[in-house]
N, C-alpha and C positions, 0 to 999 in steps of 0.2 A: 559746730552749730549748737546753740543752746535753744531748747524748746521749753516753753512754759506750759504747765498743766493748768488749765482753767478750772476753777471749782465748779462742781456740778450743781446746778440750780434745780432742785426737785421740791415741788410744793407738796407737803405732806397731805393736804386735803384734796389734792387733784386726782383724777383718774387718767391713766395712760393706756393707749392701745399697745398691742404687742410690738409694733415697729418703734414706737416712741420709747417703750421700756428697753428695747434692745439698744437703741441709740444712747440712752442715758447710762446703761450698764456697760456699754462698749463691747457688746457681744452680738452675735447674729440672732435673727428671729428664731432659727431652729434651736439655738441654745436656750432661748427664753422658754420655748415650748418644752424642751427637755427639763429645764429647771422646774417648771410647773408640774410636769409629770412625776418628777422625783420628789415633789413636795418641798423643794428648796425655795419656791416662790409661790405665793398664794394669789390666785386670780379669781375674779368673779365674772359671772356671765351677765352681761347687760341685757335686760329684758326687752328693750325696745327693738334691738336688732340681732340678738343672740350672738354677740361678739364678746370675746374675752377682754377684760380690762384689769389693770393692775393698779392698786392704790400707790400713791407717792410714799406712804409709810412703808409698804412692802419693798419698794425699790430702794429706799434708804437702808433697810435691813439687809437687802441683798448686796448692796454696795459694800457694806462692812464685811460681808462674808467673802465676796469676790476679791477684794483688794485687801 
């Protein structure tokens, strides 16, 4: 069976929550939190609801490091 890897569509100017970032990176949420803690992924705290968000640019950088 042949599987095709679809290109990942990440908008550089968008903000992604932890679950979305994990899905785009192909890892678990726990791994995303670990990457943030180890400074391999930069996250910002969204002021309106105090949740962590990751920019599309950071996800693109992490994709090149992960793969």
